[in-house]
N, C-alpha and C positions, 0 to 999 in steps of 0.2 A: 559566512553565514552566522547570524546571531541566534541565541536561544529564543529571544523575543519573536523574531520573524518566524521561526519554525513553530513556536507555540501558537502564534496567531494563525498560521496556516492550519495546524491541527484543529484548533478550536472551530474555525470556519468550516473545515472539511466535515467535522463530526456533526455540526448543526445541520449542514446541508444533507448529509447522509441520513440523519434522523428524520428530516422532513421529506426528502425526495428519494431516499434509499440508495443502494449502491448496486452497480452492475459488475458482476465478476466475469471475466473472460476465461471461464473454466474450460472452454472448448479447445484452448491452446494446450498442446501436448504436455509441455513441462508442468503446467498448472494442474492438469488432470492427473498426471502421474503422481505429483506430490500429495494431492488430496487423497488419492487411493492408498498410497504407501503409508501415510501418517494417519489414515482413517479420520480425516477432518471433514465433517459435514458443513454445509453452507452456513448454518447457524453459528457454528464455532468459528468459521472463517470470518464472519462479520464481527464476532466478539474480539477476535485477535486484532482486527483493524481498529475497533473502538479502543483498545488498550494501548495503541501506539503512543509513545511519549517522545519527548525531546531526545532522550538518550538513544532512541532507536533510529534517529535521523542519520542518513548516510550522504545523500546528495540531492540537489535541487534548489530552486526550480530549474528544470531542463526544458528547453523548447520542444514542443510537440511537433514532430515531423511527419506524423502519421494521420491520425483521425480524431483524437479525443478533444481537440479544440481548446485546451488549456495546458499550462505547464505541467510537467511530470515531476513527481517527488519520490525519492527512493528511501526506503526504510528497511531495517533488518530486525529480526526477532528470532530468538531460540525457542523452538518447539520440539518436544520429544527428542531432544539431543541433536537436532538439526537446525542449522542457521537458515532461516527463510529470507529470500529476497522479495521484497513487496514494493511494487511501483503503483502509485495512485495518482489520480487526477481529479480536480474539481468538476471536470466535464463541461458541458455547454451550459449557458445560463438556463435556468428553469428546467434542467434535466438532471438525472441521477449522477451521483459521483461514480467514478469508474476505478476498478482495480484491474490493471492490465497484467501485472505479473504477481504471482503468489506461488513461488516454487522454492525448492532447495537451492541455496546459492551455489553457483558454479565456481565462484572464486570467493576468497575471504572478503567480508564487507568491512569497510572503514567506517568508524563512528566518530566523526570529528568533535561532537558535542558531548561525548561520554565522559 
C-alpha cells in the first residue's frame, strides 16, 4: 500500500462524510463499552475520524463480506492512553460513510506507513 493511495482514500472519505455524514455502529458491544470507558461523545468520535492521517493506516482495502457495500479500511489512533481500532467504509453510493469498529484494540496494531 502506498501513502498516495491511503491519502486519496482519506480525502474522498472525509469529503463524503462532510456531505452525507457518518453512521457509527455504536450499538456493537465493544464500541459502546469503549465510548463509555473513555467518555467519548459522538461529536468527539467524529472529530477523531476527521483527524485520521496516513500514519494511522493499518490495513485495507479489505473486501466487505457483511453488509456495508464497499471495502473496509483499518486505522489506529491513541486516545487517552489507549490504542483504538477504527474500521471505516465509504458505504453505499449516495449514502453515509460508515464506522463499523471504534474500540480499544484487542491486539497491537501494525502501522506500515508510519
